[in-house]
C-alpha positions in Angstrom: 97.2 -4.1 101.9 94.1 -5.1 100.1 90.7 -6.7 100.9 90.7 -10.4 100.2 87.4 -12.3 99.7 87.9 -16.0 100.4 85.5 -18.9 100.8 86.2 -20.8 104.0 84.9 -21.7 107.4 86.0 -18.6 109.5 86.8 -20.9 112.5 89.6 -22.5 110.3 91.1 -19.2 109.2 94.4 -18.1 110.7 94.6 -14.3 111.5 95.6 -12.1 114.4 92.0 -11.3 115.0 88.8 -13.2 114.1 85.6 -11.2 114.1 82.5 -12.7 115.7 78.9 -11.7 114.8 77.9 -11.6 118.4 74.6 -11.7 120.1 73.8 -8.3 121.8 73.5 -10.1 125.2 76.3 -12.3 126.6 74.8 -15.6 125.5 75.7 -18.0 122.8 73.7 -17.3 119.7 73.3 -19.3 116.4 75.2 -19.5 113.2 78.7 -17.9 113.1 78.5 -17.0 116.8 77.9 -20.6 117.9 80.5 -21.9 115.6 83.2 -19.5 117.0 82.2 -20.4 120.6 82.5 -24.1 119.8 85.9 -23.7 118.1 87.3 -21.4 120.7 86.1 -23.3 123.7 82.5 -22.3 124.7 83.0 -22.1 128.5 86.1 -19.9 128.5 84.9 -17.6 125.7 81.4 -17.2 127.4 83.1 -16.3 130.7 85.2 -13.6 128.9 82.1 -12.4 126.9 80.1 -11.9 130.1 82.7 -9.5 131.4 81.8 -7.2 128.4 78.1 -7.2 129.1 75.6 -6.1 126.4 76.9 -4.8 123.1 75.0 -2.2 121.0 74.8 -2.7 117.3 77.8 -1.3 115.5 80.1 -1.4 118.6 83.1 -3.8 119.0 84.9 -5.4 121.9 87.8 -7.8 122.2 88.4 -11.1 124.1 91.2 -13.6 123.9 90.8 -16.1 121.0 91.4 -19.2 123.2 91.2 -22.2 120.8 91.1 -20.3 117.5 94.1 -19.8 115.3 94.2 -16.2 116.4 95.2 -13.9 119.2 91.9 -12.1 119.6 88.2 -12.4 119.0 86.5 -9.1 118.2 82.8 -9.2 119.0 80.5 -6.9 117.0 76.7 -6.8 116.8 75.3 -6.3 113.4 72.0 -4.5 112.5 68.8 -6.3 111.4 67.6 -5.5 107.9 64.2 -4.0 108.2 63.7 -1.3 105.6 67.2 -1.2 104.0 67.5 2.4 105.3 70.8 4.3 105.3 70.8 4.1 109.1 70.9 0.3 108.9 73.7 0.4 106.4 75.7 2.9 108.5 75.4 0.7 111.6 76.7 -2.2 109.5 79.6 0.0 108.2 80.4 0.8 111.9 80.7 -2.9 112.7 83.6 -3.1 110.2 85.2 0.2 111.0 85.1 -0.2 114.8 86.4 -3.8 114.6 89.3 -2.6 112.3 90.1 0.3 114.6 90.2 -2.1 117.6 92.4 -4.5 115.7 94.8 -1.7 114.9 94.9 -0.7 118.6 95.9 -4.2 119.5 98.7 -4.2 116.8 97.0 -6.8 114.6 98.5 -7.3 111.2 95.6 -9.4 109.9 91.9 -9.7 110.6 89.2 -12.0 109.3 85.5 -11.0 109.0 82.4 -13.1 108.4 79.8 -11.4 106.2 78.1 -9.5 109.0 74.3 -9.4 109.2 73.9 -11.5 106.0 72.4 -14.5 107.8 69.4 -14.5 110.1 69.6 -10.7 110.4 68.5 -10.5 106.7 70.9 -8.2 104.9 70.9 -9.2 101.1 74.3 -10.7 100.3 75.2 -8.1 97.6 74.3 -5.2 99.9 76.3 -6.7 102.8 79.3 -7.2 100.6 79.1 -3.7 99.2 79.0 -2.2 102.6 81.8 -4.4 103.9 84.0 -3.5 100.9 83.4 0.2 101.2 84.2 0.3 104.9 87.3 -1.9 104.7 88.8 -0.1 101.7 88.2 3.2 103.4 90.1 2.0 106.5 92.9 0.6 104.4 93.7 4.0 102.8 95.4 5.0 106.1 96.3 1.7 107.9 98.2 -1.3 106.6 96.5 -4.6 107.5 95.7 -7.9 105.8 91.9 -8.1 105.8 89.9 -11.2 104.8 86.2 -11.2 104.2 85.3 -14.9 104.7 82.2 -16.1 102.8 80.9 -19.6 103.3 77.8 -20.3 101.3 77.4 -20.4 97.5 75.1 -17.4 97.4 77.7 -15.2 99.1 80.5 -16.6 96.8 78.5 -15.7 93.7 77.8 -12.2 95.1 81.4 -11.6 95.8 82.5 -12.7 92.3 80.5 -9.8 90.9 83.2 -7.6 92.2 85.6 -9.1 89.6 83.3 -9.5 86.7 85.3 -7.1 84.5 88.6 -8.9 85.0 88.9 -10.3 81.5 87.9 -7.0 79.8 90.4 -5.2 82.0 93.2 -7.6 81.1 92.4 -7.6 77.4 92.9 -3.9 77.4 96.1 -3.9 79.6 97.5 -6.9 77.6 97.2 -5.0 74.3 98.6 -1.8 75.7 101.6 -3.6 77.3 102.2 -5.7 74.2 102.2 -2.5 72.0 104.7 -0.9 74.4 107.0 -3.9 74.2 106.8 -4.0 70.4 107.5 -0.3 70.2 110.7 -0.7 72.4 111.7 -3.6 70.2 111.3 -1.5 67.0 113.4 1.3 68.6 116.1 -1.2 69.6 116.1 -2.6 66.1 116.8 0.8 64.7 119.8 1.2 67.0 121.1 -2.1 65.8 120.9 -1.2 62.2 124.6 -2.1 61.8 123.9 -5.7 62.8 122.8 -8.0 60.0 119.1 -8.5 59.7 119.3 -12.2 60.7 121.3 -11.4 63.9 118.9 -8.6 64.9 115.9 -10.8 64.5 117.5 -13.5 66.5 118.3 -11.1 69.3 114.6 -10.2 69.6 113.2 -13.6 69.2 111.2 -12.8 66.1 113.3 -14.6 63.5 111.6 -15.7 60.4 112.8 -19.0 58.8 112.9 -19.6 55.1 113.2 -23.0 53.4 116.6 -22.1 52.1 118.0 -21.3 55.6 120.5 -23.6 57.2 119.6 -25.1 60.5 123.2 -24.9 61.6 123.1 -21.1 61.0 119.9 -20.7 62.9 120.4 -22.7 66.1 122.6 -21.2 68.8 122.2 -17.5 67.8 122.4 -14.7 70.3 119.5 -15.1 72.8 117.9 -12.8 75.4 119.5 -13.5 78.8 117.1 -13.7 81.7 119.8 -13.2 84.3 121.0 -10.0 82.6 117.5 -8.6 82.4 116.7 -9.5 86.0 119.9 -7.8 87.2 119.1 -4.7 85.1 115.8 -4.3 86.9 117.2 -5.2 90.3 120.0 -2.6 90.2 117.9 0.1 88.5 115.2 -0.2 91.3 117.9 -0.3 94.0 116.2 -3.1 95.8 117.3 -5.2 98.7 117.8 -8.8 97.7 115.6 -10.1 100.5 112.7 -8.0 99.4 113.0 -9.6 95.9 113.0 -13.3 96.8 111.4 -13.5 100.2 108.0 -15.1 99.9 108.7 -16.2 96.3 111.7 -18.5 96.2 114.7 -19.3 98.3 118.0 -17.5 98.3 119.7 -20.4 96.4 117.5 -19.6 93.4 118.2 -15.9 93.7 121.9 -16.6 93.7 121.6 -18.8 90.6 119.8 -16.0 88.8 122.4 -13.5 89.8 125.6 -15.6 89.3 125.0 -18.6 87.0 125.6 -17.8 83.3 122.6 -18.5 81.0 120.4 -19.6 84.0 117.0 -20.5 82.7 114.1 -20.4 85.2 110.8 -22.1 85.1 107.9 -20.0 84.1 106.8 -19.9 87.7 110.1 -18.6 88.9 110.1 -16.0 86.1 106.6 -14.8 87.1 107.7 -14.7 90.8 110.7 -12.6 89.8 108.3 -10.1 88.2 106.4 -10.0 91.5 109.4 -9.7 93.7 111.0 -7.0 91.5 107.7 -5.0 91.6 107.5 -4.8 87.8 104.8 -3.2 85.8 102.9 -5.4 83.3 105.1 -4.1 80.5 108.3 -4.8 82.4 106.9 -8.2 83.2 106.4 -8.9 79.5 110.0 -8.1 78.9 111.4 -10.1 81.7 109.3 -13.2 80.7 110.4 -12.8 77.1 114.0 -12.9 78.1 113.3 -16.4 79.3 111.3 -17.3 76.2 108.0 -17.1 78.1 104.8 -15.0 77.6 101.5 -14.5 79.2 98.6 -16.1 77.5 95.4 -14.0 77.7 93.3 -17.1 77.0 94.8 -19.0 79.9 92.9 -18.2 83.2 95.9 -18.4 85.6 97.9 -16.0 83.4 94.9 -13.6 83.2 94.7 -13.6 87.0 98.4 -13.1 87.5 98.3 -10.2 85.0 95.4 -8.7 86.8 97.3 -8.9 90.1 100.4 -7.3 88.6 98.3 -4.4 87.2 96.6 -3.9 90.6 99.9 -4.3 92.5 98.7 -7.4 94.3 102.1 -9.1 94.8 101.8 -11.4 97.8 101.6 -15.1 96.8 98.9 -15.6 99.5 96.7 -13.0 97.9 97.3 -14.5 94.4 96.5 -18.0 95.6 93.3 -16.7 97.1 92.4 -15.0 93.8 93.1 -18.3 92.0 91.0 -20.2 94.5 88.2 -17.8 94.0 88.0 -18.9 90.4 88.2 -22.6 91.2 91.9 -22.9 90.2 94.8 -24.7 91.9 97.4 -22.8 93.8 100.2 -21.1 91.9 102.8 -23.7 92.6 100.6 -26.5 91.2 100.0 -24.5 88.0 103.5 -23.2 87.3 
């Protein structure tokens, strides 16, 4: 799984574990600590917290989540930014690693962190995010878990966006590379179809040129690329289970239509979700979309973000919606 940076109030996030930036002593602090106590139920949570006692910076302990949308609250104490030393950064890193390890021990599949030590403890937002990202991504190399870094204020949001500042440049390069590969495969296919008339070959690949002397009756209704056929080609070649393809993307009725209804034509959203469900590369996604007469537009922000996600193997709709939200865009279903 990947790290997801979202803007929200952490007390409203749903996850197996919610991380609290705890006071070292078993008392209710300020900021995130107080907000979590209030949302969970201050009396019950404080009683559970007192059983833990004092917590050293970098350590992590667990209590029930009580009124939060979670199973557990993991309490960790962040370091205070004094000199910006490597020791302070290492303590902050341990906050994340020890919390993640504890969540793993409790069989959590998801965990939400605030931006630890970035408030009254004084860590600069960009440093706090860099330390968090390094620790979380290091942990996720060996353990599968949905991890959310929840930022709340505008400064944190701007700092987190810096992580994705090269998204357009990346997509421009990947788009050109994938488009060239598709065009190359089309050229090879054209050579194999040399026995077919030029008009029919061009119709087949959707690149037909129209002259003023051409008859509309001859042009309309020519042989078209078939989305269902292309979909099934990928489905069978990848030896996938049907549930893996459609679950989380569209219902089984849509899947059955794609597989069984002749000349089924999907919406662009369904075509893109098919690319995600089939675990296609960007080049393969180009080809499947083309079979339904669609294409990615590298000047359309939602398409750019979807292409970026495909390239980075980010395929869950929840993660894609969070990426769209990060750039101020509506959810996938409202766009496509």
